[in-house]
All heavy atoms as TSV, in Angstrom:
chain	resi	resn	atom	element	x	y	z
A	1	MET	N	N	-19.953	-20.007	13.248
A	1	MET	CA	C	-19.150	-21.183	13.460
A	1	MET	C	C	-17.813	-20.747	14.060
A	1	MET	O	O	-17.175	-19.827	13.577
A	1	MET	CB	C	-18.919	-21.880	12.117
A	1	MET	CG	C	-18.000	-23.032	12.191
A	1	MET	SD	S	-17.652	-23.793	10.600
A	1	MET	CE	C	-19.209	-23.728	9.800
A	2	LYS	N	N	-17.412	-21.436	15.106
A	2	LYS	CA	C	-16.168	-21.101	15.778
A	2	LYS	C	C	-15.088	-22.104	15.403
A	2	LYS	O	O	-15.378	-23.248	15.054
A	2	LYS	CB	C	-16.366	-21.116	17.289
A	2	LYS	CG	C	-17.311	-20.035	17.774
A	2	LYS	CD	C	-17.374	-20.011	19.267
A	2	LYS	CE	C	-18.298	-18.896	19.719
A	2	LYS	NZ	N	-18.365	-18.805	21.161
A	3	ALA	N	N	-13.837	-21.667	15.499
A	3	ALA	CA	C	-12.723	-22.544	15.156
A	3	ALA	C	C	-12.682	-23.749	16.085
A	3	ALA	O	O	-12.319	-24.845	15.663
A	3	ALA	CB	C	-11.412	-21.766	15.227
A	4	SER	N	N	-13.056	-23.573	17.335
A	4	SER	CA	C	-13.046	-24.695	18.271
A	4	SER	C	C	-14.046	-25.776	17.850
A	4	SER	O	O	-13.794	-26.965	18.031
A	4	SER	CB	C	-13.344	-24.215	19.690
A	4	SER	OG	O	-14.605	-23.587	19.744
A	5	GLU	N	N	-15.165	-25.362	17.276
A	5	GLU	CA	C	-16.150	-26.326	16.776
A	5	GLU	C	C	-15.593	-27.076	15.565
A	5	GLU	O	O	-15.806	-28.274	15.414
A	5	GLU	CB	C	-17.430	-25.612	16.358
A	5	GLU	CG	C	-18.164	-24.919	17.470
A	5	GLU	CD	C	-19.316	-24.063	16.975
A	5	GLU	OE1	O	-19.545	-24.007	15.746
A	5	GLU	OE2	O	-19.978	-23.441	17.813
A	6	VAL	N	N	-14.876	-26.363	14.724
A	6	VAL	CA	C	-14.345	-26.942	13.490
A	6	VAL	C	C	-13.229	-27.932	13.799
A	6	VAL	O	O	-13.101	-28.961	13.156
A	6	VAL	CB	C	-13.836	-25.818	12.556
A	6	VAL	CG1	C	-13.175	-26.389	11.324
A	6	VAL	CG2	C	-14.986	-24.911	12.153
A	7	ARG	N	N	-12.423	-27.636	14.801
A	7	ARG	CA	C	-11.279	-28.495	15.135
A	7	ARG	C	C	-11.710	-29.880	15.609
A	7	ARG	O	O	-10.926	-30.823	15.536
A	7	ARG	CB	C	-10.414	-27.833	16.195
A	7	ARG	CG	C	-9.691	-26.613	15.685
A	7	ARG	CD	C	-8.708	-26.060	16.698
A	7	ARG	NE	N	-8.319	-24.704	16.388
A	7	ARG	CZ	C	-7.456	-24.368	15.440
A	7	ARG	NH1	N	-6.885	-25.308	14.729
A	7	ARG	NH2	N	-7.150	-23.110	15.222
A	8	ASN	N	N	-12.936	-30.026	16.073
A	8	ASN	CA	C	-13.423	-31.315	16.555
A	8	ASN	C	C	-13.893	-32.239	15.431
A	8	ASN	O	O	-14.218	-33.392	15.685
A	8	ASN	CB	C	-14.566	-31.106	17.551
A	8	ASN	CG	C	-14.103	-30.403	18.802
A	8	ASN	OD1	O	-12.951	-30.524	19.204
A	8	ASN	ND2	N	-14.992	-29.656	19.414
A	9	LEU	N	N	-13.922	-31.744	14.196
A	9	LEU	CA	C	-14.413	-32.536	13.065
A	9	LEU	C	C	-13.272	-33.310	12.407
A	9	LEU	O	O	-12.119	-32.889	12.443
A	9	LEU	CB	C	-15.072	-31.617	12.034
A	9	LEU	CG	C	-16.258	-30.783	12.515
A	9	LEU	CD1	C	-16.723	-29.854	11.407
A	9	LEU	CD2	C	-17.399	-31.664	12.973
A	10	SER	N	N	-13.606	-34.425	11.781
A	10	SER	CA	C	-12.610	-35.215	11.059
A	10	SER	C	C	-12.356	-34.587	9.686
A	10	SER	O	O	-13.078	-33.682	9.257
A	10	SER	CB	C	-13.102	-36.653	10.892
A	10	SER	OG	O	-14.201	-36.676	10.004
A	11	ASN	N	N	-11.332	-35.098	8.997
A	11	ASN	CA	C	-11.003	-34.569	7.668
A	11	ASN	C	C	-12.166	-34.718	6.696
A	11	ASN	O	O	-12.452	-33.804	5.921
A	11	ASN	CB	C	-9.767	-35.269	7.110
A	11	ASN	CG	C	-8.487	-34.785	7.745
A	11	ASN	OD1	O	-8.481	-33.790	8.471
A	11	ASN	ND2	N	-7.410	-35.491	7.480
A	12	GLU	N	N	-12.829	-35.865	6.727
A	12	GLU	CA	C	-13.957	-36.088	5.821
A	12	GLU	C	C	-15.095	-35.114	6.111
A	12	GLU	O	O	-15.720	-34.586	5.193
A	12	GLU	CB	C	-14.473	-37.531	5.931
A	12	GLU	CG	C	-13.483	-38.570	5.488
A	12	GLU	CD	C	-12.465	-38.933	6.574
A	12	GLU	OE1	O	-12.760	-38.724	7.764
A	12	GLU	OE2	O	-11.380	-39.409	6.214
A	13	GLU	N	N	-15.355	-34.897	7.393
A	13	GLU	CA	C	-16.414	-33.958	7.776
A	13	GLU	C	C	-16.050	-32.529	7.371
A	13	GLU	O	O	-16.917	-31.762	6.940
A	13	GLU	CB	C	-16.659	-34.028	9.284
A	13	GLU	CG	C	-17.281	-35.329	9.735
A	13	GLU	CD	C	-17.341	-35.467	11.245
A	13	GLU	OE1	O	-16.435	-34.957	11.948
A	13	GLU	OE2	O	-18.309	-36.096	11.720
A	14	LEU	N	N	-14.767	-32.184	7.481
A	14	LEU	CA	C	-14.325	-30.842	7.096
A	14	LEU	C	C	-14.478	-30.634	5.594
A	14	LEU	O	O	-14.932	-29.576	5.152
A	14	LEU	CB	C	-12.871	-30.617	7.512
A	14	LEU	CG	C	-12.626	-30.465	9.001
A	14	LEU	CD1	C	-11.130	-30.423	9.289
A	14	LEU	CD2	C	-13.302	-29.225	9.551
A	15	GLU	N	N	-14.106	-31.640	4.818
A	15	GLU	CA	C	-14.240	-31.527	3.365
A	15	GLU	C	C	-15.705	-31.411	2.958
A	15	GLU	O	O	-16.053	-30.635	2.062
A	15	GLU	CB	C	-13.578	-32.720	2.687
A	15	GLU	CG	C	-12.064	-32.689	2.810
A	15	GLU	CD	C	-11.392	-33.940	2.293
A	15	GLU	OE1	O	-12.096	-34.813	1.751
A	15	GLU	OE2	O	-10.166	-34.032	2.434
A	16	LYS	N	N	-16.569	-32.160	3.626
A	16	LYS	CA	C	-18.007	-32.063	3.356
A	16	LYS	C	C	-18.526	-30.678	3.739
A	16	LYS	O	O	-19.339	-30.084	3.032
A	16	LYS	CB	C	-18.767	-33.145	4.114
A	16	LYS	CG	C	-20.249	-33.160	3.801
A	16	LYS	CD	C	-20.961	-34.266	4.534
A	16	LYS	CE	C	-22.434	-34.361	4.199
A	16	LYS	NZ	N	-23.157	-33.143	4.095
A	17	LYS	N	N	-18.038	-30.156	4.850
A	17	LYS	CA	C	-18.449	-28.835	5.316
A	17	LYS	C	C	-18.046	-27.757	4.301
A	17	LYS	O	O	-18.825	-26.844	4.014
A	17	LYS	CB	C	-17.805	-28.564	6.676
A	17	LYS	CG	C	-18.323	-27.353	7.367
A	17	LYS	CD	C	-19.676	-27.636	7.929
A	17	LYS	CE	C	-20.073	-26.568	8.912
A	17	LYS	NZ	N	-21.473	-26.679	9.264
A	18	VAL	N	N	-16.835	-27.873	3.743
A	18	VAL	CA	C	-16.385	-26.905	2.729
A	18	VAL	C	C	-17.304	-26.956	1.517
A	18	VAL	O	O	-17.705	-25.901	0.992
A	18	VAL	CB	C	-14.916	-27.177	2.319
A	18	VAL	CG1	C	-14.539	-26.366	1.096
A	18	VAL	CG2	C	-13.975	-26.848	3.465
A	19	MET	N	N	-17.649	-28.147	1.072
A	19	MET	CA	C	-18.537	-28.272	-0.093
A	19	MET	C	C	-19.907	-27.663	0.191
A	19	MET	O	O	-20.462	-26.947	-0.649
A	19	MET	CB	C	-18.683	-29.743	-0.490
A	19	MET	CG	C	-17.413	-30.370	-1.023
A	19	MET	SD	S	-16.740	-29.526	-2.459
A	19	MET	CE	C	-18.025	-29.844	-3.641
A	20	ASP	N	N	-20.443	-27.916	1.383
A	20	ASP	CA	C	-21.738	-27.352	1.755
A	20	ASP	C	C	-21.683	-25.826	1.806
A	20	ASP	O	O	-22.594	-25.140	1.331
A	20	ASP	CB	C	-22.202	-27.900	3.105
A	20	ASP	CG	C	-22.551	-29.376	3.046
A	20	ASP	OD1	O	-22.775	-29.898	1.938
A	20	ASP	OD2	O	-22.601	-30.004	4.121
A	21	LEU	N	N	-20.607	-25.303	2.380
A	21	LEU	CA	C	-20.467	-23.850	2.482
A	21	LEU	C	C	-20.311	-23.211	1.103
A	21	LEU	O	O	-20.849	-22.132	0.849
A	21	LEU	CB	C	-19.279	-23.486	3.377
A	21	LEU	CG	C	-19.483	-23.733	4.867
A	21	LEU	CD1	C	-18.166	-23.586	5.618
A	21	LEU	CD2	C	-20.520	-22.775	5.435
A	22	LYS	N	N	-19.607	-23.891	0.199
A	22	LYS	CA	C	-19.459	-23.357	-1.160
A	22	LYS	C	C	-20.803	-23.331	-1.886
A	22	LYS	O	O	-21.093	-22.396	-2.634
A	22	LYS	CB	C	-18.436	-24.174	-1.945
A	22	LYS	CG	C	-17.012	-23.862	-1.546
A	22	LYS	CD	C	-16.028	-24.585	-2.435
A	22	LYS	CE	C	-14.614	-24.199	-2.094
A	22	LYS	NZ	N	-13.635	-24.794	-3.022
A	23	LYS	N	N	-21.627	-24.346	-1.651
A	23	LYS	CA	C	-22.969	-24.361	-2.244
A	23	LYS	C	C	-23.805	-23.212	-1.679
A	23	LYS	O	O	-24.536	-22.543	-2.416
A	23	LYS	CB	C	-23.660	-25.693	-1.981
A	23	LYS	CG	C	-23.109	-26.834	-2.787
A	23	LYS	CD	C	-23.801	-28.141	-2.466
A	23	LYS	CE	C	-23.152	-29.305	-3.182
A	23	LYS	NZ	N	-23.749	-30.586	-2.824
A	24	ASP	N	N	-23.689	-22.998	-0.359
A	24	ASP	CA	C	-24.410	-21.892	0.263
A	24	ASP	C	C	-23.961	-20.556	-0.326
A	24	ASP	O	O	-24.782	-19.687	-0.614
A	24	ASP	CB	C	-24.180	-21.872	1.775
A	24	ASP	CG	C	-24.887	-23.004	2.494
A	24	ASP	OD1	O	-25.773	-23.637	1.885
A	24	ASP	OD2	O	-24.552	-23.244	3.674
A	25	LEU	N	N	-22.653	-20.405	-0.507
A	25	LEU	CA	C	-22.119	-19.166	-1.061
A	25	LEU	C	C	-22.636	-18.943	-2.478
A	25	LEU	O	O	-23.018	-17.824	-2.842
A	25	LEU	CB	C	-20.593	-19.198	-1.043
A	25	LEU	CG	C	-19.890	-17.951	-1.536
A	25	LEU	CD1	C	-20.273	-16.734	-0.694
A	25	LEU	CD2	C	-18.384	-18.148	-1.524
A	26	PHE	N	N	-22.676	-19.997	-3.273
A	26	PHE	CA	C	-23.200	-19.887	-4.630
A	26	PHE	C	C	-24.647	-19.414	-4.606
A	26	PHE	O	O	-25.033	-18.503	-5.350
A	26	PHE	CB	C	-23.089	-21.230	-5.346
A	26	PHE	CG	C	-23.726	-21.225	-6.711
A	26	PHE	CD1	C	-23.067	-20.683	-7.795
A	26	PHE	CD2	C	-24.994	-21.765	-6.900
A	26	PHE	CE1	C	-23.657	-20.670	-9.049
A	26	PHE	CE2	C	-25.586	-21.759	-8.150
A	26	PHE	CZ	C	-24.915	-21.213	-9.229
A	27	ASN	N	N	-25.455	-20.032	-3.736
A	27	ASN	CA	C	-26.864	-19.650	-3.643
A	27	ASN	C	C	-27.024	-18.216	-3.158
A	27	ASN	O	O	-27.895	-17.484	-3.641
A	27	ASN	CB	C	-27.611	-20.616	-2.730
A	27	ASN	CG	C	-27.777	-21.978	-3.351
A	27	ASN	OD1	O	-27.847	-22.099	-4.570
A	27	ASN	ND2	N	-27.807	-23.012	-2.536
A	28	LEU	N	N	-26.190	-17.806	-2.212
A	28	LEU	CA	C	-26.259	-16.427	-1.723
A	28	LEU	C	C	-25.896	-15.440	-2.825
A	28	LEU	O	O	-26.533	-14.396	-2.967
A	28	LEU	CB	C	-25.337	-16.244	-0.517
A	28	LEU	CG	C	-25.785	-16.909	0.773
A	28	LEU	CD1	C	-24.675	-16.850	1.809
A	28	LEU	CD2	C	-27.047	-16.255	1.308
A	29	ARG	N	N	-24.872	-15.769	-3.605
A	29	ARG	CA	C	-24.482	-14.882	-4.710
A	29	ARG	C	C	-25.581	-14.803	-5.760
A	29	ARG	O	O	-25.820	-13.740	-6.331
A	29	ARG	CB	C	-23.184	-15.374	-5.341
A	29	ARG	CG	C	-21.977	-15.089	-4.493
A	29	ARG	CD	C	-20.725	-15.581	-5.164
A	29	ARG	NE	N	-19.546	-15.160	-4.428
A	29	ARG	CZ	C	-18.350	-15.681	-4.593
A	29	ARG	NH1	N	-18.167	-16.649	-5.469
A	29	ARG	NH2	N	-17.329	-15.248	-3.888
A	30	LEU	N	N	-26.241	-15.914	-6.001
A	30	LEU	CA	C	-27.338	-15.935	-6.960
A	30	LEU	C	C	-28.485	-15.051	-6.461
A	30	LEU	O	O	-29.058	-14.267	-7.224
A	30	LEU	CB	C	-27.815	-17.370	-7.183
A	30	LEU	CG	C	-28.875	-17.578	-8.248
A	30	LEU	CD1	C	-28.326	-17.209	-9.611
A	30	LEU	CD2	C	-29.340	-19.018	-8.247
A	31	GLN	N	N	-28.808	-15.186	-5.181
A	31	GLN	CA	C	-29.864	-14.356	-4.600
A	31	GLN	C	C	-29.484	-12.878	-4.652
A	31	GLN	O	O	-30.323	-12.016	-4.916
A	31	GLN	CB	C	-30.122	-14.754	-3.153
A	31	GLN	CG	C	-30.813	-16.077	-2.997
A	31	GLN	CD	C	-30.960	-16.486	-1.546
A	31	GLN	OE1	O	-30.572	-15.749	-0.645
A	31	GLN	NE2	N	-31.512	-17.668	-1.312
A	32	HIS	N	N	-28.217	-12.591	-4.412
A	32	HIS	CA	C	-27.752	-11.206	-4.444
A	32	HIS	C	C	-27.867	-10.623	-5.861
A	32	HIS	O	O	-28.267	-9.472	-6.031
A	32	HIS	CB	C	-26.306	-11.126	-3.949
A	32	HIS	CG	C	-25.760	-9.745	-3.853
A	32	HIS	ND1	N	-26.312	-8.802	-3.011
A	32	HIS	CD2	C	-24.725	-9.144	-4.471
A	32	HIS	CE1	C	-25.633	-7.670	-3.127
A	32	HIS	NE2	N	-24.659	-7.862	-4.008
A	33	ALA	N	N	-27.541	-11.436	-6.847
A	33	ALA	CA	C	-27.599	-10.978	-8.235
A	33	ALA	C	C	-29.031	-10.715	-8.677
A	33	ALA	O	O	-29.268	-9.858	-9.536
A	33	ALA	CB	C	-26.943	-11.998	-9.151
A	34	THR	N	N	-29.980	-11.435	-8.106
A	34	THR	CA	C	-31.376	-11.253	-8.487
A	34	THR	C	C	-32.132	-10.371	-7.494
A	34	THR	O	O	-33.362	-10.346	-7.496
A	34	THR	CB	C	-32.080	-12.618	-8.599
A	34	THR	OG1	O	-31.988	-13.296	-7.356
A	34	THR	CG2	C	-31.465	-13.464	-9.691
A	35	ASN	N	N	-31.393	-9.693	-6.631
A	35	ASN	CA	C	-31.958	-8.767	-5.630
A	35	ASN	C	C	-32.953	-9.446	-4.690
A	35	ASN	O	O	-33.947	-8.854	-4.291
A	35	ASN	CB	C	-32.622	-7.571	-6.311
A	35	ASN	CG	C	-31.628	-6.679	-6.993
A	35	ASN	OD1	O	-30.509	-6.518	-6.519
A	35	ASN	ND2	N	-32.017	-6.105	-8.107
A	36	GLN	N	N	-32.694	-10.688	-4.340
A	36	GLN	CA	C	-33.560	-11.410	-3.411
A	36	GLN	C	C	-32.886	-11.648	-2.064
A	36	GLN	O	O	-33.493	-12.220	-1.163
A	36	GLN	CB	C	-33.960	-12.754	-4.006
A	36	GLN	CG	C	-34.812	-12.632	-5.240
A	36	GLN	CD	C	-35.118	-13.985	-5.853
A	36	GLN	OE1	O	-34.538	-14.986	-5.473
A	36	GLN	NE2	N	-36.036	-14.002	-6.809
A	37	LEU	N	N	-31.637	-11.201	-1.928
A	37	LEU	CA	C	-30.887	-11.453	-0.702
A	37	LEU	C	C	-31.296	-10.455	0.379
A	37	LEU	O	O	-31.223	-9.247	0.178
A	37	LEU	CB	C	-29.386	-11.350	-0.982
A	37	LEU	CG	C	-28.455	-11.713	0.156
A	37	LEU	CD1	C	-28.666	-13.164	0.563
A	37	LEU	CD2	C	-27.016	-11.501	-0.262
A	38	GLU	N	N	-31.724	-10.983	1.526
A	38	GLU	CA	C	-32.171	-10.123	2.619
A	38	GLU	C	C	-31.003	-9.618	3.456
A	38	GLU	O	O	-31.043	-8.502	3.960
A	38	GLU	CB	C	-33.144	-10.889	3.519
A	38	GLU	CG	C	-34.439	-11.247	2.827
A	38	GLU	CD	C	-35.357	-12.062	3.707
A	38	GLU	OE1	O	-35.079	-12.191	4.915
A	38	GLU	OE2	O	-36.352	-12.578	3.187
A	39	ASN	N	N	-29.962	-10.452	3.634
A	39	ASN	CA	C	-28.842	-10.082	4.493
A	39	ASN	C	C	-27.531	-10.247	3.726
A	39	ASN	O	O	-26.928	-11.317	3.740
A	39	ASN	CB	C	-28.851	-10.965	5.752
A	39	ASN	CG	C	-27.805	-10.561	6.751
A	39	ASN	OD1	O	-27.131	-9.564	6.581
A	39	ASN	ND2	N	-27.675	-11.341	7.792
A	40	PRO	N	N	-27.033	-9.195	3.082
A	40	PRO	CA	C	-25.805	-9.313	2.291
A	40	PRO	C	C	-24.558	-9.598	3.134
A	40	PRO	O	O	-23.568	-10.089	2.619
A	40	PRO	CB	C	-25.688	-7.971	1.582
A	40	PRO	CG	C	-26.693	-7.083	2.178
A	40	PRO	CD	C	-27.653	-7.895	2.956
A	41	ILE	N	N	-24.622	-9.338	4.414
A	41	ILE	CA	C	-23.482	-9.626	5.293
A	41	ILE	C	C	-23.262	-11.132	5.391
A	41	ILE	O	O	-22.157	-11.598	5.662
A	41	ILE	CB	C	-23.710	-8.984	6.677
A	41	ILE	CG1	C	-23.725	-7.475	6.526
A	41	ILE	CG2	C	-22.651	-9.408	7.668
A	41	ILE	CD1	C	-24.113	-6.734	7.776
A	42	ARG	N	N	-24.288	-11.898	5.132
A	42	ARG	CA	C	-24.191	-13.364	5.196
A	42	ARG	C	C	-23.143	-13.897	4.209
A	42	ARG	O	O	-22.489	-14.893	4.480
A	42	ARG	CB	C	-25.564	-13.969	4.907
A	42	ARG	CG	C	-25.606	-15.451	4.936
A	42	ARG	CD	C	-25.676	-15.982	6.352
A	42	ARG	NE	N	-25.775	-17.437	6.298
A	42	ARG	CZ	C	-24.882	-18.262	6.811
A	42	ARG	NH1	N	-23.856	-17.803	7.471
A	42	ARG	NH2	N	-25.023	-19.553	6.679
A	43	ILE	N	N	-22.961	-13.220	3.072
A	43	ILE	CA	C	-21.961	-13.638	2.093
A	43	ILE	C	C	-20.572	-13.596	2.726
A	43	ILE	O	O	-19.794	-14.544	2.612
A	43	ILE	CB	C	-22.020	-12.763	0.824
A	43	ILE	CG1	C	-23.328	-13.010	0.075
A	43	ILE	CG2	C	-20.827	-13.038	-0.084
A	43	ILE	CD1	C	-23.545	-12.104	-1.111
A	44	ALA	N	N	-20.247	-12.519	3.402
A	44	ALA	CA	C	-18.944	-12.387	4.054
A	44	ALA	C	C	-18.774	-13.420	5.164
A	44	ALA	O	O	-17.683	-13.981	5.340
A	44	ALA	CB	C	-18.780	-10.981	4.614
A	45	GLN	N	N	-19.843	-13.698	5.891
A	45	GLN	CA	C	-19.768	-14.696	6.962
A	45	GLN	C	C	-19.466	-16.085	6.407
A	45	GLN	O	O	-18.653	-16.815	6.971
A	45	GLN	CB	C	-21.080	-14.728	7.743
A	45	GLN	CG	C	-21.332	-13.496	8.570
A	45	GLN	CD	C	-22.732	-13.472	9.167
A	45	GLN	OE1	O	-23.637	-14.151	8.678
A	45	GLN	NE2	N	-22.908	-12.679	10.210
A	46	VAL	N	N	-20.102	-16.428	5.310
A	46	VAL	CA	C	-19.880	-17.742	4.708
A	46	VAL	C	C	-18.460	-17.831	4.161
A	46	VAL	O	O	-17.791	-18.858	4.305
A	46	VAL	CB	C	-20.923	-18.034	3.605
A	46	VAL	CG1	C	-20.585	-19.292	2.836
A	46	VAL	CG2	C	-22.310	-18.149	4.216
A	47	LYS	N	N	-17.956	-16.749	3.556
A	47	LYS	CA	C	-16.580	-16.744	3.066
A	47	LYS	C	C	-15.593	-16.976	4.212
A	47	LYS	O	O	-14.628	-17.735	4.074
A	47	LYS	CB	C	-16.255	-15.415	2.390
A	47	LYS	CG	C	-16.823	-15.251	1.019
A	47	LYS	CD	C	-16.370	-13.914	0.467
A	47	LYS	CE	C	-16.869	-13.648	-0.916
A	47	LYS	NZ	N	-16.399	-12.351	-1.412
A	48	LYS	N	N	-15.833	-16.326	5.336
A	48	LYS	CA	C	-14.955	-16.494	6.489
A	48	LYS	C	C	-15.048	-17.904	7.052
A	48	LYS	O	O	-14.040	-18.475	7.485
A	48	LYS	CB	C	-15.291	-15.471	7.572
A	48	LYS	CG	C	-14.849	-14.074	7.199
A	48	LYS	CD	C	-15.190	-13.082	8.291
A	48	LYS	CE	C	-14.804	-11.684	7.857
A	48	LYS	NZ	N	-15.122	-10.685	8.886
A	49	ASP	N	N	-16.242	-18.490	7.031
A	49	ASP	CA	C	-16.403	-19.867	7.495
A	49	ASP	C	C	-15.633	-20.838	6.596
A	49	ASP	O	O	-14.996	-21.773	7.082
A	49	ASP	CB	C	-17.876	-20.261	7.540
A	49	ASP	CG	C	-18.621	-19.633	8.700
A	49	ASP	OD1	O	-17.964	-19.142	9.645
A	49	ASP	OD2	O	-19.872	-19.632	8.668
A	50	ILE	N	N	-15.680	-20.591	5.288
A	50	ILE	CA	C	-14.936	-21.441	4.356
A	50	ILE	C	C	-13.440	-21.344	4.650
A	50	ILE	O	O	-12.741	-22.362	4.741
A	50	ILE	CB	C	-15.230	-21.049	2.894
A	50	ILE	CG1	C	-16.670	-21.407	2.522
A	50	ILE	CG2	C	-14.246	-21.731	1.933
A	50	ILE	CD1	C	-17.122	-20.860	1.178
A	51	ALA	N	N	-12.958	-20.137	4.837
A	51	ALA	CA	C	-11.537	-19.940	5.131
A	51	ALA	C	C	-11.158	-20.608	6.450
A	51	ALA	O	O	-10.100	-21.241	6.564
A	51	ALA	CB	C	-11.214	-18.457	5.175
A	52	ARG	N	N	-12.018	-20.508	7.433
A	52	ARG	CA	C	-11.755	-21.109	8.747
A	52	ARG	C	C	-11.654	-22.626	8.636
A	52	ARG	O	O	-10.734	-23.239	9.179
A	52	ARG	CB	C	-12.874	-20.701	9.707
A	52	ARG	CG	C	-12.619	-21.028	11.137
A	52	ARG	CD	C	-13.690	-20.418	12.023
A	52	ARG	NE	N	-13.572	-18.965	12.066
A	52	ARG	CZ	C	-14.533	-18.113	11.710
A	52	ARG	NH1	N	-15.704	-18.550	11.307
A	52	ARG	NH2	N	-14.341	-16.811	11.785
A	53	VAL	N	N	-12.584	-23.229	7.906
A	53	VAL	CA	C	-12.586	-24.682	7.752
A	53	VAL	C	C	-11.359	-25.129	6.961
A	53	VAL	O	O	-10.696	-26.109	7.317
A	53	VAL	CB	C	-13.884	-25.162	7.071
A	53	VAL	CG1	C	-13.804	-26.639	6.726
A	53	VAL	CG2	C	-15.078	-24.897	7.976
A	54	LYS	N	N	-11.019	-24.408	5.889
A	54	LYS	CA	C	-9.856	-24.773	5.092
A	54	LYS	C	C	-8.568	-24.644	5.901
A	54	LYS	O	O	-7.653	-25.457	5.745
A	54	LYS	CB	C	-9.772	-23.900	3.842
A	54	LYS	CG	C	-10.724	-24.288	2.752
A	54	LYS	CD	C	-10.469	-23.472	1.513
A	54	LYS	CE	C	-11.223	-24.010	0.327
A	54	LYS	NZ	N	-10.866	-23.293	-0.903
A	55	THR	N	N	-8.488	-23.646	6.759
A	55	THR	CA	C	-7.311	-23.473	7.599
A	55	THR	C	C	-7.139	-24.640	8.555
A	55	THR	O	O	-6.042	-25.194	8.690
A	55	THR	CB	C	-7.405	-22.155	8.397
A	55	THR	OG1	O	-7.486	-21.061	7.472
A	55	THR	CG2	C	-6.214	-21.968	9.304
A	56	VAL	N	N	-8.206	-25.051	9.200
A	56	VAL	CA	C	-8.135	-26.174	10.131
A	56	VAL	C	C	-7.805	-27.457	9.375
A	56	VAL	O	O	-7.006	-28.276	9.851
A	56	VAL	CB	C	-9.457	-26.308	10.922
A	56	VAL	CG1	C	-9.481	-27.588	11.727
A	56	VAL	CG2	C	-9.642	-25.103	11.825
A	57	LEU	N	N	-8.379	-27.632	8.198
A	57	LEU	CA	C	-8.098	-28.807	7.390
A	57	LEU	C	C	-6.614	-28.862	7.029
A	57	LEU	O	O	-5.972	-29.916	7.147
A	57	LEU	CB	C	-8.959	-28.794	6.124
A	57	LEU	CG	C	-8.906	-30.000	5.216
A	57	LEU	CD1	C	-9.355	-31.258	5.954
A	57	LEU	CD2	C	-9.788	-29.776	4.005
A	58	ARG	N	N	-6.061	-27.742	6.646
A	58	ARG	CA	C	-4.632	-27.682	6.295
A	58	ARG	C	C	-3.762	-27.946	7.522
A	58	ARG	O	O	-2.749	-28.646	7.431
A	58	ARG	CB	C	-4.311	-26.314	5.691
A	58	ARG	CG	C	-2.875	-26.173	5.262
A	58	ARG	CD	C	-2.570	-27.064	4.074
A	58	ARG	NE	N	-1.199	-26.828	3.670
A	58	ARG	CZ	C	-0.400	-27.744	3.165
A	58	ARG	NH1	N	-0.843	-28.967	2.977
A	58	ARG	NH2	N	0.822	-27.456	2.833
A	59	GLU	N	N	-4.130	-27.406	8.669
A	59	GLU	CA	C	-3.376	-27.657	9.899
A	59	GLU	C	C	-3.352	-29.146	10.219
A	59	GLU	O	O	-2.317	-29.684	10.613
A	59	GLU	CB	C	-3.985	-26.896	11.068
A	59	GLU	CG	C	-3.746	-25.415	11.042
A	59	GLU	CD	C	-4.509	-24.679	12.127
A	59	GLU	OE1	O	-5.317	-25.305	12.848
A	59	GLU	OE2	O	-4.287	-23.465	12.267
A	60	GLN	N	N	-4.486	-29.815	10.054
A	60	GLN	CA	C	-4.557	-31.240	10.329
A	60	GLN	C	C	-3.708	-32.032	9.339
A	60	GLN	O	O	-3.048	-32.997	9.705
A	60	GLN	CB	C	-6.005	-31.728	10.304
A	60	GLN	CG	C	-6.816	-31.256	11.478
A	60	GLN	CD	C	-8.244	-31.761	11.445
A	60	GLN	OE1	O	-8.662	-32.458	10.533
A	60	GLN	NE2	N	-9.012	-31.398	12.463
A	61	GLN	N	N	-3.698	-31.609	8.077
A	61	GLN	CA	C	-2.883	-32.293	7.071
A	61	GLN	C	C	-1.405	-32.153	7.394
A	61	GLN	O	O	-0.637	-33.116	7.281
A	61	GLN	CB	C	-3.170	-31.747	5.679
A	61	GLN	CG	C	-4.521	-32.115	5.144
A	61	GLN	CD	C	-4.858	-31.401	3.848
A	61	GLN	OE1	O	-4.150	-30.479	3.434
A	61	GLN	NE2	N	-5.940	-31.812	3.211
A	62	LEU	N	N	-0.988	-30.968	7.816
A	62	LEU	CA	C	0.423	-30.758	8.165
A	62	LEU	C	C	0.798	-31.540	9.426
A	62	LEU	O	O	1.909	-32.068	9.513
A	62	LEU	CB	C	0.690	-29.269	8.368
A	62	LEU	CG	C	0.640	-28.411	7.098
A	62	LEU	CD1	C	0.815	-26.941	7.457
A	62	LEU	CD2	C	1.690	-28.855	6.119
A	63	ALA	N	N	-0.101	-31.634	10.365
A	63	ALA	CA	C	0.158	-32.396	11.588
A	63	ALA	C	C	0.318	-33.875	11.262
A	63	ALA	O	O	1.181	-34.553	11.852
A	63	ALA	CB	C	-0.963	-32.190	12.585
A	64	GLU	N	N	-0.482	-34.393	10.335
A	64	GLU	CA	C	-0.364	-35.793	9.940
A	64	GLU	C	C	0.972	-36.045	9.246
A	64	GLU	O	O	1.598	-37.079	9.444
A	64	GLU	CB	C	-1.502	-36.176	8.986
A	64	GLU	CG	C	-2.848	-36.301	9.656
A	64	GLU	CD	C	-3.969	-36.560	8.665
A	64	GLU	OE1	O	-3.679	-36.725	7.453
A	64	GLU	OE2	O	-5.130	-36.604	9.089
A	65	ARG	N	N	1.412	-35.089	8.437
A	65	ARG	CA	C	2.667	-35.219	7.723
A	65	ARG	C	C	3.854	-35.264	8.697
A	65	ARG	O	O	4.760	-36.044	8.533
A	65	ARG	CB	C	2.833	-34.026	6.792
A	65	ARG	CG	C	3.283	-34.414	5.418
A	65	ARG	CD	C	3.490	-33.205	4.571
A	65	ARG	NE	N	2.509	-33.211	3.492
A	65	ARG	CZ	C	2.392	-32.253	2.608
A	65	ARG	NH1	N	3.147	-31.182	2.690
A	65	ARG	NH2	N	1.511	-32.334	1.662
A	66	GLU	N	N	3.821	-34.391	9.679
A	66	GLU	CA	C	4.897	-34.323	10.658
A	66	GLU	C	C	4.892	-35.547	11.572
A	66	GLU	O	O	5.940	-36.048	11.943
A	66	GLU	CB	C	4.778	-33.058	11.514
A	66	GLU	CG	C	5.069	-31.790	10.749
A	66	GLU	CD	C	4.816	-30.557	11.587
A	66	GLU	OE1	O	4.440	-30.688	12.769
A	66	GLU	OE2	O	5.010	-29.451	11.064
A	67	GLY	N	N	3.705	-36.009	11.915
A	67	GLY	CA	C	3.588	-37.143	12.815
A	67	GLY	C	C	3.847	-38.478	12.151
A	67	GLY	O	O	4.191	-39.450	12.801
A	68	GLY	N	N	3.681	-38.557	10.880
A	68	GLY	CA	C	3.775	-39.863	10.259
A	68	GLY	C	C	4.443	-39.816	8.979
A	68	GLY	O	O	4.922	-40.493	8.274
């Protein structure tokens, strides 16, 4: 997921995306704990995606505050 893709989403879509990514991260951690995870690098990718989405969400919130 690229930041340019994330910036095109609305606040509601971003919040939903964060929740979905957190669920994915939980499932990946569960698979890792039970030695069923095929690609452990995926955990780091999902963490970075969560951070990316939260950053864009915060930028949009600050822009709304300044604008209105």
